[in-house]
Predicted model as a PDB file, atoms N, CA, C, CB and O in Angstrom, pLDDT in the B-factor column:
MODEL        1                                                                  
ATOM      1  N   LEU A   1     110.067  88.042 108.880  1.00 61.00           N  
ATOM      2  CA  LEU A   1     111.060  89.069 108.316  1.00 61.00           C  
ATOM      3  C   LEU A   1     112.783  87.702 107.967  1.00 61.00           C  
ATOM      4  CB  LEU A   1     111.350  90.756 110.008  1.00 61.00           C  
ATOM      5  O   LEU A   1     114.005  87.846 107.938  1.00 61.00           O  
ATOM      6  N   GLY A   2     111.883  86.623 107.798  1.00 75.00           N  
ATOM      7  CA  GLY A   2     112.939  86.087 107.191  1.00 75.00           C  
ATOM      8  C   GLY A   2     113.119  85.789 105.859  1.00 75.00           C  
ATOM      9  O   GLY A   2     112.735  86.729 105.162  1.00 75.00           O  
ATOM     10  N   LEU A   3     113.758  84.406 104.910  1.00 81.00           N  
ATOM     11  CA  LEU A   3     113.686  84.259 103.625  1.00 81.00           C  
ATOM     12  C   LEU A   3     111.885  84.248 102.803  1.00 81.00           C  
ATOM     13  CB  LEU A   3     114.556  82.867 103.494  1.00 81.00           C  
ATOM     14  O   LEU A   3     111.536  84.497 101.649  1.00 81.00           O  
ATOM     15  N   ASN A   4     111.306  83.950 103.710  1.00 86.00           N  
ATOM     16  CA  ASN A   4     109.841  83.557 103.107  1.00 86.00           C  
ATOM     17  C   ASN A   4     109.051  84.679 102.622  1.00 86.00           C  
ATOM     18  CB  ASN A   4     108.929  82.863 104.166  1.00 86.00           C  
ATOM     19  O   ASN A   4     108.886  85.752 103.203  1.00 86.00           O  
ATOM     20  N   VAL A   5     108.638  84.364 101.628  1.00 89.00           N  
ATOM     21  CA  VAL A   5     107.481  85.196 100.945  1.00 89.00           C  
ATOM     22  C   VAL A   5     105.966  85.460 101.789  1.00 89.00           C  
ATOM     23  CB  VAL A   5     107.130  84.353  99.544  1.00 89.00           C  
ATOM     24  O   VAL A   5     105.293  84.482 102.114  1.00 89.00           O  
ATOM     25  N   GLY A   6     105.589  86.615 102.049  1.00 89.00           N  
ATOM     26  CA  GLY A   6     104.231  86.312 102.937  1.00 89.00           C  
ATOM     27  C   GLY A   6     103.081  86.770 101.930  1.00 89.00           C  
ATOM     28  O   GLY A   6     103.253  87.564 101.006  1.00 89.00           O  
ATOM     29  N   HIS A   7     102.191  86.303 102.174  1.00 90.00           N  
ATOM     30  CA  HIS A   7     100.945  86.232 101.394  1.00 90.00           C  
ATOM     31  C   HIS A   7      99.848  86.718 102.440  1.00 90.00           C  
ATOM     32  CB  HIS A   7     100.653  84.671 100.785  1.00 90.00           C  
ATOM     33  O   HIS A   7      99.255  86.271 103.422  1.00 90.00           O  
ATOM     34  N   LEU A   8      99.911  87.897 101.673  1.00 88.00           N  
ATOM     35  CA  LEU A   8      98.524  89.033 102.533  1.00 88.00           C  
ATOM     36  C   LEU A   8      97.570  89.138 101.393  1.00 88.00           C  
ATOM     37  CB  LEU A   8      99.059  91.020 103.092  1.00 88.00           C  
ATOM     38  O   LEU A   8      98.044  89.460 100.303  1.00 88.00           O  
ATOM     39  N   GLY A   9      95.921  88.847 101.521  1.00 85.00           N  
ATOM     40  CA  GLY A   9      95.169  88.972 100.726  1.00 85.00           C  
ATOM     41  C   GLY A   9      95.952  88.572  98.842  1.00 85.00           C  
ATOM     42  O   GLY A   9      96.797  87.729  98.541  1.00 85.00           O  
ATOM     43  N   GLY A  10      95.562  89.106  98.369  1.00 86.00           N  
ATOM     44  CA  GLY A  10      95.901  88.905  96.746  1.00 86.00           C  
ATOM     45  C   GLY A  10      97.614  89.394  96.255  1.00 86.00           C  
ATOM     46  O   GLY A  10      98.065  89.483  95.114  1.00 86.00           O  
ATOM     47  N   ARG A  11      98.328  89.661  97.627  1.00 87.00           N  
ATOM     48  CA  ARG A  11      99.563  90.478  97.684  1.00 87.00           C  
ATOM     49  C   ARG A  11     100.391  89.871  98.074  1.00 87.00           C  
ATOM     50  CB  ARG A  11      99.610  91.524  98.336  1.00 87.00           C  
ATOM     51  O   ARG A  11     100.214  89.280  99.140  1.00 87.00           O  
ATOM     52  N   GLU A  12     101.954  89.729  97.211  1.00 89.00           N  
ATOM     53  CA  GLU A  12     102.899  88.925  98.313  1.00 89.00           C  
ATOM     54  C   GLU A  12     104.051  90.323  98.960  1.00 89.00           C  
ATOM     55  CB  GLU A  12     104.014  87.328  97.281  1.00 89.00           C  
ATOM     56  O   GLU A  12     104.319  91.452  98.548  1.00 89.00           O  
ATOM     57  N   LEU A  13     104.352  89.749  99.783  1.00 87.00           N  
ATOM     58  CA  LEU A  13     105.509  91.023 100.835  1.00 87.00           C  
ATOM     59  C   LEU A  13     106.658  89.798 100.713  1.00 87.00           C  
ATOM     60  CB  LEU A  13     104.885  91.624 103.178  1.00 87.00           C  
ATOM     61  O   LEU A  13     106.481  88.616 101.009  1.00 87.00           O  
ATOM     62  N   ALA A  14     107.898  90.425 100.186  1.00 86.00           N  
ATOM     63  CA  ALA A  14     108.982  89.725 100.125  1.00 86.00           C  
ATOM     64  C   ALA A  14     109.904  89.194 101.367  1.00 86.00           C  
ATOM     65  CB  ALA A  14     109.624  90.433  99.379  1.00 86.00           C  
ATOM     66  O   ALA A  14     109.914  90.202 102.074  1.00 86.00           O  
ATOM     67  N   GLY A  15     110.630  88.282 102.008  1.00 86.00           N  
ATOM     68  CA  GLY A  15     111.123  88.324 103.000  1.00 86.00           C  
ATOM     69  C   GLY A  15     112.126  89.187 103.477  1.00 86.00           C  
ATOM     70  O   GLY A  15     112.797  89.325 102.455  1.00 86.00           O  
ATOM     71  N   ALA A  16     112.459  89.592 104.000  1.00 84.00           N  
ATOM     72  CA  ALA A  16     113.419  90.915 104.725  1.00 84.00           C  
ATOM     73  C   ALA A  16     114.933  89.876 104.668  1.00 84.00           C  
ATOM     74  CB  ALA A  16     112.752  91.558 106.916  1.00 84.00           C  
ATOM     75  O   ALA A  16     115.962  90.507 104.424  1.00 84.00           O  
ATOM     76  N   ASN A  17     115.037  88.808 104.818  1.00 80.00           N  
ATOM     77  CA  ASN A  17     116.145  88.606 105.363  1.00 80.00           C  
ATOM     78  C   ASN A  17     116.954  88.526 106.355  1.00 80.00           C  
ATOM     79  CB  ASN A  17     116.430  88.918 105.092  1.00 80.00           C  
ATOM     80  O   ASN A  17     118.062  87.994 106.295  1.00 80.00           O  
ATOM     81  N   GLN A  18     116.423  89.091 107.423  1.00 80.00           N  
ATOM     82  CA  GLN A  18     116.865  89.804 108.937  1.00 80.00           C  
ATOM     83  C   GLN A  18     117.657  89.200 109.598  1.00 80.00           C  
ATOM     84  CB  GLN A  18     115.881  90.006 109.924  1.00 80.00           C  
ATOM     85  O   GLN A  18     117.225  88.144 110.060  1.00 80.00           O  
ATOM     86  N   LYS A  19     119.308  89.619 109.979  1.00 80.00           N  
ATOM     87  CA  LYS A  19     120.004  89.015 110.629  1.00 80.00           C  
ATOM     88  C   LYS A  19     119.611  88.920 112.278  1.00 80.00           C  
ATOM     89  CB  LYS A  19     121.157  89.542 110.284  1.00 80.00           C  
ATOM     90  O   LYS A  19     118.706  89.612 112.743  1.00 80.00           O  
ATOM     91  N   GLN A  20     120.346  88.044 113.043  1.00 83.00           N  
ATOM     92  CA  GLN A  20     119.541  88.107 114.672  1.00 83.00           C  
ATOM     93  C   GLN A  20     120.563  89.469 114.370  1.00 83.00           C  
ATOM     94  CB  GLN A  20     119.835  86.577 116.438  1.00 83.00           C  
ATOM     95  O   GLN A  20     121.319  89.952 113.527  1.00 83.00           O  
ATOM     96  N   GLY A  21     119.694  89.806 116.395  1.00 85.00           N  
ATOM     97  CA  GLY A  21     119.957  91.105 116.367  1.00 85.00           C  
ATOM     98  C   GLY A  21     119.082  91.613 116.886  1.00 85.00           C  
ATOM     99  O   GLY A  21     118.222  90.916 117.426  1.00 85.00           O  
ATOM    100  N   PRO A  22     119.019  92.726 116.895  1.00 88.00           N  
ATOM    101  CA  PRO A  22     117.620  93.640 117.576  1.00 88.00           C  
ATOM    102  C   PRO A  22     117.421  94.007 116.057  1.00 88.00           C  
ATOM    103  CB  PRO A  22     117.886  95.277 118.977  1.00 88.00           C  
ATOM    104  O   PRO A  22     118.250  93.920 115.150  1.00 88.00           O  
ATOM    105  N   LEU A  23     116.041  94.464 116.006  1.00 81.00           N  
ATOM    106  CA  LEU A  23     115.175  95.007 114.834  1.00 81.00           C  
ATOM    107  C   LEU A  23     114.856  96.362 114.929  1.00 81.00           C  
ATOM    108  CB  LEU A  23     113.900  94.318 114.699  1.00 81.00           C  
ATOM    109  O   LEU A  23     114.718  96.936 116.009  1.00 81.00           O  
ATOM    110  N   ARG A  24     114.751  96.819 113.995  1.00 83.00           N  
ATOM    111  CA  ARG A  24     114.869  98.084 113.638  1.00 83.00           C  
ATOM    112  C   ARG A  24     113.951  98.347 112.536  1.00 83.00           C  
ATOM    113  CB  ARG A  24     116.190  98.394 113.337  1.00 83.00           C  
ATOM    114  O   ARG A  24     114.300  98.545 111.372  1.00 83.00           O  
ATOM    115  N   LEU A  25     112.609  98.335 113.031  1.00 81.00           N  
ATOM    116  CA  LEU A  25     111.997  98.536 111.645  1.00 81.00           C  
ATOM    117  C   LEU A  25     111.577  99.507 110.986  1.00 81.00           C  
ATOM    118  CB  LEU A  25     111.171  98.020 111.511  1.00 81.00           C  
ATOM    119  O   LEU A  25     110.640  99.594 110.191  1.00 81.00           O  
ATOM    120  N   GLU A  26     112.773 100.700 111.576  1.00 85.00           N  
ATOM    121  CA  GLU A  26     112.743 102.108 110.308  1.00 85.00           C  
ATOM    122  C   GLU A  26     113.910 101.922 109.206  1.00 85.00           C  
ATOM    123  CB  GLU A  26     113.137 103.889 111.137  1.00 85.00           C  
ATOM    124  O   GLU A  26     114.203 102.771 108.364  1.00 85.00           O  
ATOM    125  N   GLU A  27     114.501 100.700 109.359  1.00 83.00           N  
ATOM    126  CA  GLU A  27     115.191 100.234 108.354  1.00 83.00           C  
ATOM    127  C   GLU A  27     115.031  99.432 107.357  1.00 83.00           C  
ATOM    128  CB  GLU A  27     115.867  99.908 108.688  1.00 83.00           C  
ATOM    129  O   GLU A  27     115.845  98.976 106.555  1.00 83.00           O  
ATOM    130  N   LEU A  28     113.478  99.244 107.516  1.00 84.00           N  
ATOM    131  CA  LEU A  28     113.468  97.730 106.426  1.00 84.00           C  
ATOM    132  C   LEU A  28     112.963  98.783 105.662  1.00 84.00           C  
ATOM    133  CB  LEU A  28     112.393  95.984 106.671  1.00 84.00           C  
ATOM    134  O   LEU A  28     112.431  99.811 106.080  1.00 84.00           O  
ATOM    135  N   GLN A  29     113.157  98.466 104.577  1.00 84.00           N  
ATOM    136  CA  GLN A  29     112.781  98.972 102.827  1.00 84.00           C  
ATOM    137  C   GLN A  29     111.419  98.542 102.615  1.00 84.00           C  
ATOM    138  CB  GLN A  29     113.803  98.150 101.452  1.00 84.00           C  
ATOM    139  O   GLN A  29     111.070  97.386 102.849  1.00 84.00           O  
ATOM    140  N   ALA A  30     110.592  99.485 102.154  1.00 84.00           N  
ATOM    141  CA  ALA A  30     109.099  99.224 102.099  1.00 84.00           C  
ATOM    142  C   ALA A  30     108.726  97.963 101.417  1.00 84.00           C  
ATOM    143  CB  ALA A  30     108.389 100.338 101.396  1.00 84.00           C  
ATOM    144  O   ALA A  30     107.652  97.461 101.749  1.00 84.00           O  
ATOM    145  N   GLN A  31     109.523  97.308 100.418  1.00 84.00           N  
ATOM    146  CA  GLN A  31     109.082  96.371 100.041  1.00 84.00           C  
ATOM    147  C   GLN A  31     108.922  95.005 100.457  1.00 84.00           C  
ATOM    148  CB  GLN A  31     109.446  96.435  99.340  1.00 84.00           C  
ATOM    149  O   GLN A  31     108.624  93.965  99.870  1.00 84.00           O  
ATOM    150  N   HIS A  32     109.284  95.393 101.958  1.00 81.00           N  
ATOM    151  CA  HIS A  32     109.307  94.666 103.494  1.00 81.00           C  
ATOM    152  C   HIS A  32     108.235  94.690 104.458  1.00 81.00           C  
ATOM    153  CB  HIS A  32     110.330  95.211 104.299  1.00 81.00           C  
ATOM    154  O   HIS A  32     108.265  94.111 105.543  1.00 81.00           O  
ATOM    155  N   THR A  33     107.190  95.460 103.964  1.00 83.00           N  
ATOM    156  CA  THR A  33     106.410  96.291 104.891  1.00 83.00           C  
ATOM    157  C   THR A  33     104.819  95.993 104.528  1.00 83.00           C  
ATOM    158  CB  THR A  33     106.843  97.949 104.708  1.00 83.00           C  
ATOM    159  O   THR A  33     104.526  95.485 103.446  1.00 83.00           O  
ATOM    160  N   GLU A  34     104.130  96.234 105.201  1.00 82.00           N  
ATOM    161  CA  GLU A  34     102.405  95.917 104.649  1.00 82.00           C  
ATOM    162  C   GLU A  34     101.762  96.742 106.185  1.00 82.00           C  
ATOM    163  CB  GLU A  34     101.793  93.540 104.452  1.00 82.00           C  
ATOM    164  O   GLU A  34     102.589  97.197 106.974  1.00 82.00           O  
ATOM    165  N   TRP A  35     101.135  96.793 106.311  1.00 84.00           N  
ATOM    166  CA  TRP A  35      99.650  97.006 107.040  1.00 84.00           C  
ATOM    167  C   TRP A  35      98.941  95.695 107.291  1.00 84.00           C  
ATOM    168  CB  TRP A  35      98.602  97.921 106.097  1.00 84.00           C  
ATOM    169  O   TRP A  35      98.203  95.185 106.449  1.00 84.00           O  
ATOM    170  N   LEU A  36      99.181  95.185 108.437  1.00 83.00           N  
ATOM    171  CA  LEU A  36      97.801  93.858 108.822  1.00 83.00           C  
ATOM    172  C   LEU A  36      96.338  94.836 109.098  1.00 83.00           C  
ATOM    173  CB  LEU A  36      98.242  92.684 110.810  1.00 83.00           C  
ATOM    174  O   LEU A  36      96.110  95.575 110.055  1.00 83.00           O  
ATOM    175  N   PRO A  37      95.796  94.653 108.353  1.00 86.00           N  
ATOM    176  CA  PRO A  37      94.398  94.623 108.795  1.00 86.00           C  
ATOM    177  C   PRO A  37      94.386  93.566 110.390  1.00 86.00           C  
ATOM    178  CB  PRO A  37      93.365  93.880 107.323  1.00 86.00           C  
ATOM    179  O   PRO A  37      95.255  92.847 110.882  1.00 86.00           O  
ATOM    180  N   LEU A  38      93.015  93.901 110.817  1.00 88.00           N  
ATOM    181  CA  LEU A  38      93.084  92.886 111.747  1.00 88.00           C  
ATOM    182  C   LEU A  38      91.845  91.811 111.286  1.00 88.00           C  
ATOM    183  CB  LEU A  38      92.939  93.543 113.301  1.00 88.00           C  
ATOM    184  O   LEU A  38      90.735  92.268 111.010  1.00 88.00           O  
ATOM    185  N   GLU A  39      92.026  90.846 111.244  1.00 87.00           N  
ATOM    186  CA  GLU A  39      91.465  89.853 110.806  1.00 87.00           C  
ATOM    187  C   GLU A  39      91.874  89.340 109.812  1.00 87.00           C  
ATOM    188  CB  GLU A  39      90.482  89.994 110.690  1.00 87.00           C  
ATOM    189  O   GLU A  39      91.363  88.280 109.451  1.00 87.00           O  
ATOM    190  N   GLU A  40      92.789  89.859 109.158  1.00 89.00           N  
ATOM    191  CA  GLU A  40      93.158  89.579 107.648  1.00 89.00           C  
ATOM    192  C   GLU A  40      94.340  88.401 107.585  1.00 89.00           C  
ATOM    193  CB  GLU A  40      93.756  91.083 106.887  1.00 89.00           C  
ATOM    194  O   GLU A  40      95.397  88.768 108.096  1.00 89.00           O  
ATOM    195  N   PRO A  41      94.338  87.388 107.179  1.00 91.00           N  
ATOM    196  CA  PRO A  41      95.085  86.088 107.375  1.00 91.00           C  
ATOM    197  C   PRO A  41      96.611  86.721 106.317  1.00 91.00           C  
ATOM    198  CB  PRO A  41      93.956  84.371 106.627  1.00 91.00           C  
ATOM    199  O   PRO A  41      96.591  87.260 105.210  1.00 91.00           O  
ATOM    200  N   LEU A  42      97.978  86.324 107.347  1.00 89.00           N  
ATOM    201  CA  LEU A  42      99.184  86.179 106.923  1.00 89.00           C  
ATOM    202  C   LEU A  42      99.516  85.213 106.615  1.00 89.00           C  
ATOM    203  CB  LEU A  42      99.903  86.485 107.501  1.00 89.00           C  
ATOM    204  O   LEU A  42      99.554  84.582 107.672  1.00 89.00           O  
ATOM    205  N   ARG A  43     100.016  84.149 105.329  1.00 91.00           N  
ATOM    206  CA  ARG A  43     100.479  82.920 105.393  1.00 91.00           C  
ATOM    207  C   ARG A  43     102.211  83.334 105.124  1.00 91.00           C  
ATOM    208  CB  ARG A  43      99.629  81.862 104.221  1.00 91.00           C  
ATOM    209  O   ARG A  43     102.801  84.105 104.367  1.00 91.00           O  
ATOM    210  N   ILE A  44     102.510  82.618 105.910  1.00 89.00           N  
ATOM    211  CA  ILE A  44     103.962  82.736 105.622  1.00 89.00           C  
ATOM    212  C   ILE A  44     104.859  81.563 104.612  1.00 89.00           C  
ATOM    213  CB  ILE A  44     104.568  82.732 107.060  1.00 89.00           C  
ATOM    214  O   ILE A  44     105.290  80.554 105.170  1.00 89.00           O  
ATOM    215  N   GLY A  45     105.064  81.733 103.356  1.00 89.00           N  
ATOM    216  CA  GLY A  45     105.652  81.044 102.797  1.00 89.00           C  
ATOM    217  C   GLY A  45     104.934  79.881 101.913  1.00 89.00           C  
ATOM    218  O   GLY A  45     104.279  79.210 102.710  1.00 89.00           O  
ATOM    219  N   GLU A  46     104.837  79.540 101.042  1.00 87.00           N  
ATOM    220  CA  GLU A  46     103.689  78.726 100.368  1.00 87.00           C  
ATOM    221  C   GLU A  46     103.267  78.154 101.255  1.00 87.00           C  
ATOM    222  CB  GLU A  46     103.911  77.812  99.323  1.00 87.00           C  
ATOM    223  O   GLU A  46     102.209  78.772 101.380  1.00 87.00           O  
ATOM    224  N   LYS A  47     103.251  77.296 102.145  1.00 88.00           N  
ATOM    225  CA  LYS A  47     102.502  76.034 103.071  1.00 88.00           C  
ATOM    226  C   LYS A  47     102.834  76.154 104.498  1.00 88.00           C  
ATOM    227  CB  LYS A  47     103.011  74.450 102.635  1.00 88.00           C  
ATOM    228  O   LYS A  47     102.948  75.222 105.293  1.00 88.00           O  
ATOM    229  N   GLY A  48     102.985  77.490 104.744  1.00 85.00           N  
ATOM    230  CA  GLY A  48     103.376  78.094 106.028  1.00 85.00           C  
ATOM    231  C   GLY A  48     102.420  78.208 106.896  1.00 85.00           C  
ATOM    232  O   GLY A  48     101.334  78.055 106.336  1.00 85.00           O  
ATOM    233  N   PRO A  49     102.280  78.504 108.540  1.00 90.00           N  
ATOM    234  CA  PRO A  49     101.804  78.850 109.003  1.00 90.00           C  
ATOM    235  C   PRO A  49     101.241  80.138 108.972  1.00 90.00           C  
ATOM    236  CB  PRO A  49     102.192  78.511 109.528  1.00 90.00           C  
ATOM    237  O   PRO A  49     102.065  81.036 108.796  1.00 90.00           O  
ATOM    238  N   VAL A  50      99.639  80.604 109.138  1.00 90.00           N  
ATOM    239  CA  VAL A  50      98.766  81.768 108.682  1.00 90.00           C  
ATOM    240  C   VAL A  50      98.840  82.719 110.262  1.00 90.00           C  
ATOM    241  CB  VAL A  50      96.906  81.132 108.104  1.00 90.00           C  
ATOM    242  O   VAL A  50      98.601  82.265 111.381  1.00 90.00           O  
ATOM    243  N   LEU A  51      99.122  83.706 110.017  1.00 86.00           N  
ATOM    244  CA  LEU A  51      98.567  84.988 111.408  1.00 86.00           C  
ATOM    245  C   LEU A  51      97.544  85.325 111.251  1.00 86.00           C  
ATOM    246  CB  LEU A  51      99.197  86.414 111.628  1.00 86.00           C  
ATOM    247  O   LEU A  51      97.016  85.498 110.153  1.00 86.00           O  
ATOM    248  N   ARG A  52      96.975  85.514 112.472  1.00 87.00           N  
ATOM    249  CA  ARG A  52      95.631  86.625 111.902  1.00 87.00           C  
ATOM    250  C   ARG A  52      96.231  87.534 114.092  1.00 87.00           C  
ATOM    251  CB  ARG A  52      92.825  85.249 111.493  1.00 87.00           C  
ATOM    252  O   ARG A  52      96.635  87.212 115.209  1.00 87.00           O  
ATOM    253  N   VAL A  53      95.720  88.944 113.067  1.00 85.00           N  
ATOM    254  CA  VAL A  53      95.727  89.696 114.425  1.00 85.00           C  
ATOM    255  C   VAL A  53      94.242  90.107 115.047  1.00 85.00           C  
ATOM    256  CB  VAL A  53      96.587  91.078 114.207  1.00 85.00           C  
ATOM    257  O   VAL A  53      93.268  90.524 114.420  1.00 85.00           O  
ATOM    258  N   ARG A  54      94.328  89.940 116.018  1.00 86.00           N  
ATOM    259  CA  ARG A  54      92.701  89.685 116.586  1.00 86.00           C  
ATOM    260  C   ARG A  54      92.757  90.845 117.713  1.00 86.00           C  
ATOM    261  CB  ARG A  54      92.298  87.826 117.390  1.00 86.00           C  
ATOM    262  O   ARG A  54      93.751  90.888 118.439  1.00 86.00           O  
ATOM    263  N   GLU A  55      91.687  91.813 117.882  1.00 85.00           N  
ATOM    264  CA  GLU A  55      91.575  92.823 118.515  1.00 85.00           C  
ATOM    265  C   GLU A  55      91.399  92.251 119.995  1.00 85.00           C  
ATOM    266  CB  GLU A  55      90.525  93.674 117.933  1.00 85.00           C  
ATOM    267  O   GLU A  55      90.524  91.492 120.412  1.00 85.00           O  
ATOM    268  N   ALA A  56      92.779  92.989 120.865  1.00 83.00           N  
ATOM    269  CA  ALA A  56      92.418  92.034 122.207  1.00 83.00           C  
ATOM    270  C   ALA A  56      91.178  92.970 123.049  1.00 83.00           C  
ATOM    271  CB  ALA A  56      94.084  91.778 123.400  1.00 83.00           C  
ATOM    272  O   ALA A  56      90.918  94.172 122.996  1.00 83.00           O  
ATOM    273  N   GLY A  57      90.663  92.028 123.704  1.00 82.00           N  
ATOM    274  CA  GLY A  57      89.364  92.513 124.587  1.00 82.00           C  
ATOM    275  C   GLY A  57      89.850  92.515 125.971  1.00 82.00           C  
ATOM    276  O   GLY A  57      91.033  92.410 126.293  1.00 82.00           O  
ATOM    277  N   GLU A  58      88.622  92.671 126.952  1.00 82.00           N  
ATOM    278  CA  GLU A  58      89.067  92.884 127.841  1.00 82.00           C  
ATOM    279  C   GLU A  58      90.010  91.026 128.266  1.00 82.00           C  
ATOM    280  CB  GLU A  58      87.794  93.631 128.714  1.00 82.00           C  
ATOM    281  O   GLU A  58      90.253  90.300 127.302  1.00 82.00           O  
ATOM    282  N   PRO A  59      90.308  90.660 129.355  1.00 80.00           N  
ATOM    283  CA  PRO A  59      91.423  89.442 130.206  1.00 80.00           C  
ATOM    284  C   PRO A  59      90.138  89.008 130.439  1.00 80.00           C  
ATOM    285  CB  PRO A  59      92.703  89.773 131.756  1.00 80.00           C  
ATOM    286  O   PRO A  59      89.181  89.682 130.821  1.00 80.00           O  
ATOM    287  N   GLU A  60      90.202  87.404 130.088  1.00 82.00           N  
ATOM    288  CA  GLU A  60      89.399  86.672 131.118  1.00 82.00           C  
ATOM    289  C   GLU A  60      89.823  86.227 132.485  1.00 82.00           C  
ATOM    290  CB  GLU A  60      89.028  85.604 130.575  1.00 82.00           C  
ATOM    291  O   GLU A  60      90.762  85.519 132.851  1.00 82.00           O  
ATOM    292  N   VAL A  61      88.664  86.972 133.274  1.00 84.00           N  
ATOM    293  CA  VAL A  61      89.150  86.204 135.041  1.00 84.00           C  
ATOM    294  C   VAL A  61      88.346  85.288 135.003  1.00 84.00           C  
ATOM    295  CB  VAL A  61      88.901  87.081 136.685  1.00 84.00           C  
ATOM    296  O   VAL A  61      87.210  85.208 134.534  1.00 84.00           O  
ATOM    297  N   ASP A  62      89.462  84.075 135.906  1.00 85.00           N  
ATOM    298  CA  ASP A  62      89.246  82.730 135.836  1.00 85.00           C  
ATOM    299  C   ASP A  62      88.650  83.022 137.423  1.00 85.00           C  
ATOM    300  CB  ASP A  62      90.679  81.584 135.442  1.00 85.00           C  
ATOM    301  O   ASP A  62      89.439  83.342 138.312  1.00 85.00           O  
ATOM    302  N   PRO A  63      87.155  82.877 137.693  1.00 85.00           N  
ATOM    303  CA  PRO A  63      87.055  82.970 139.295  1.00 85.00           C  
ATOM    304  C   PRO A  63      87.659  81.661 140.314  1.00 85.00           C  
ATOM    305  CB  PRO A  63      85.395  83.107 139.611  1.00 85.00           C  
ATOM    306  O   PRO A  63      87.347  81.889 141.483  1.00 85.00           O  
ATOM    307  N   ASP A  64      88.095  80.935 140.226  1.00 87.00           N  
ATOM    308  CA  ASP A  64      88.740  80.052 140.669  1.00 87.00           C  
ATOM    309  C   ASP A  64      90.261  80.485 140.939  1.00 87.00           C  
ATOM    310  CB  ASP A  64      88.535  79.024 139.829  1.00 87.00           C  
ATOM    311  O   ASP A  64      90.939  80.317 141.952  1.00 87.00           O  
ATOM    312  N   ALA A  65      90.452  80.843 140.220  1.00 84.00           N  
ATOM    313  CA  ALA A  65      92.435  82.039 140.521  1.00 84.00           C  
ATOM    314  C   ALA A  65      92.605  82.095 141.535  1.00 84.00           C  
ATOM    315  CB  ALA A  65      92.772  83.829 140.198  1.00 84.00           C  
ATOM    316  O   ALA A  65      91.593  82.583 142.038  1.00 84.00           O  
ATOM    317  N   THR A  66      93.406  81.862 142.350  1.00 85.00           N  
ATOM    318  CA  THR A  66      93.977  82.337 144.032  1.00 85.00           C  
ATOM    319  C   THR A  66      94.652  83.868 143.413  1.00 85.00           C  
ATOM    320  CB  THR A  66      95.610  80.910 145.000  1.00 85.00           C  
ATOM    321  O   THR A  66      95.215  84.173 142.361  1.00 85.00           O  
ATOM    322  N   ARG A  67      94.314  84.528 144.510  1.00 78.00           N  
ATOM    323  CA  ARG A  67      94.319  86.035 144.671  1.00 78.00           C  
ATOM    324  C   ARG A  67      94.653  86.531 145.279  1.00 78.00           C  
ATOM    325  CB  ARG A  67      93.654  86.592 144.726  1.00 78.00           C  
ATOM    326  O   ARG A  67      93.597  86.768 145.866  1.00 78.00           O  
ATOM    327  N   LEU A  68      95.809  87.363 146.150  1.00 78.00           N  
ATOM    328  CA  LEU A  68      96.556  88.043 147.176  1.00 78.00           C  
ATOM    329  C   LEU A  68      95.479  88.984 147.423  1.00 78.00           C  
ATOM    330  CB  LEU A  68      98.028  88.671 146.790  1.00 78.00           C  
ATOM    331  O   LEU A  68      94.714  89.101 146.466  1.00 78.00           O  
ATOM    332  N   GLU A  69      95.193  89.729 148.505  1.00 75.00           N  
ATOM    333  CA  GLU A  69      94.397  90.711 148.751  1.00 75.00           C  
ATOM    334  C   GLU A  69      95.141  91.371 149.758  1.00 75.00           C  
ATOM    335  CB  GLU A  69      93.061  90.339 149.078  1.00 75.00           C  
ATOM    336  O   GLU A  69      94.703  92.399 150.276  1.00 75.00           O  
TER     337      GLU A  69                                                      
ENDMDL                                                                          
END                                                                             
Protein backbone atom coordinates (compact mmCIF):
# COMPACT_ATOMS: atom_id res chain seq x y z
CA LEU A 1 0.00 0.00 0.00
CA GLY A 2 3.02 2.24 -0.39
CA LEU A 3 4.41 3.91 -3.49
CA ASN A 4 5.93 0.82 -5.11
CA VAL A 5 4.20 -1.00 -7.94
CA GLY A 6 3.23 -4.59 -7.19
CA HIS A 7 3.84 -7.27 -9.82
CA LEU A 8 1.25 -10.04 -9.78
CA GLY A 9 1.61 -12.55 -12.59
CA GLY A 10 1.89 -10.45 -15.75
CA ARG A 11 -0.03 -7.54 -14.25
CA GLU A 12 1.09 -4.43 -12.41
CA LEU A 13 -0.73 -3.14 -9.36
CA ALA A 14 -0.31 0.58 -8.69
CA GLY A 15 0.88 1.58 -5.22
CA ALA A 16 -1.82 3.32 -3.21
CA ASN A 17 0.45 5.72 -1.27
CA GLN A 18 -1.65 5.34 1.87
CA LYS A 19 -0.91 7.56 4.84
CA GLN A 20 -0.31 6.20 8.32
CA GLY A 21 -3.34 5.40 10.39
CA PRO A 22 -6.29 3.04 10.09
CA LEU A 23 -6.56 1.25 6.75
CA ARG A 24 -10.00 1.28 5.17
CA LEU A 25 -9.95 -1.16 2.26
CA GLU A 26 -13.38 -0.02 1.07
CA GLU A 27 -11.90 3.43 0.37
CA LEU A 28 -9.16 2.17 -1.99
CA GLN A 29 -9.67 2.80 -5.69
CA ALA A 30 -9.98 -0.23 -7.99
CA GLN A 31 -6.52 0.23 -9.59
CA HIS A 32 -4.95 -0.38 -6.15
CA THR A 33 -6.72 -3.68 -5.46
CA GLU A 34 -6.39 -7.19 -6.87
CA TRP A 35 -7.31 -10.68 -5.71
CA LEU A 36 -4.18 -12.63 -4.77
CA PRO A 37 -4.70 -16.35 -5.44
CA LEU A 38 -3.04 -18.86 -3.11
CA GLU A 39 0.63 -19.48 -3.94
CA GLU A 40 0.71 -16.79 -6.67
CA PRO A 41 3.77 -14.62 -6.02
CA LEU A 42 3.40 -10.86 -5.57
CA ARG A 43 6.66 -8.94 -6.00
CA ILE A 44 6.74 -5.51 -4.40
CA GLY A 45 8.67 -2.99 -6.49
CA GLU A 46 11.22 -3.86 -9.16
CA LYS A 47 13.58 -5.84 -6.91
CA GLY A 48 11.56 -6.00 -3.73
CA PRO A 49 10.41 -8.86 -1.57
CA VAL A 50 8.07 -11.56 -2.88
CA LEU A 51 4.89 -12.40 -0.97
CA ARG A 52 3.17 -15.77 -1.32
CA VAL A 53 -0.03 -16.55 0.55
CA ARG A 54 -0.34 -20.16 1.64
CA GLU A 55 -3.36 -21.93 3.02
CA ALA A 56 -3.02 -22.47 6.75
CA GLY A 57 -3.06 -26.08 7.82
CA GLU A 58 -3.31 -27.57 11.24
CA PRO A 59 -0.82 -25.93 13.58
CA GLU A 60 2.23 -28.02 14.34
CA VAL A 61 2.26 -29.39 17.87
CA ASP A 62 5.58 -29.54 19.68
CA PRO A 63 5.53 -32.74 21.73
CA ASP A 64 8.16 -31.27 24.07
CA ALA A 65 6.25 -28.07 24.76
CA THR A 66 5.14 -27.30 28.30
CA ARG A 67 1.40 -27.78 28.74
CA LEU A 68 -0.81 -26.64 31.59
CA GLU A 69 -3.62 -29.01 32.41
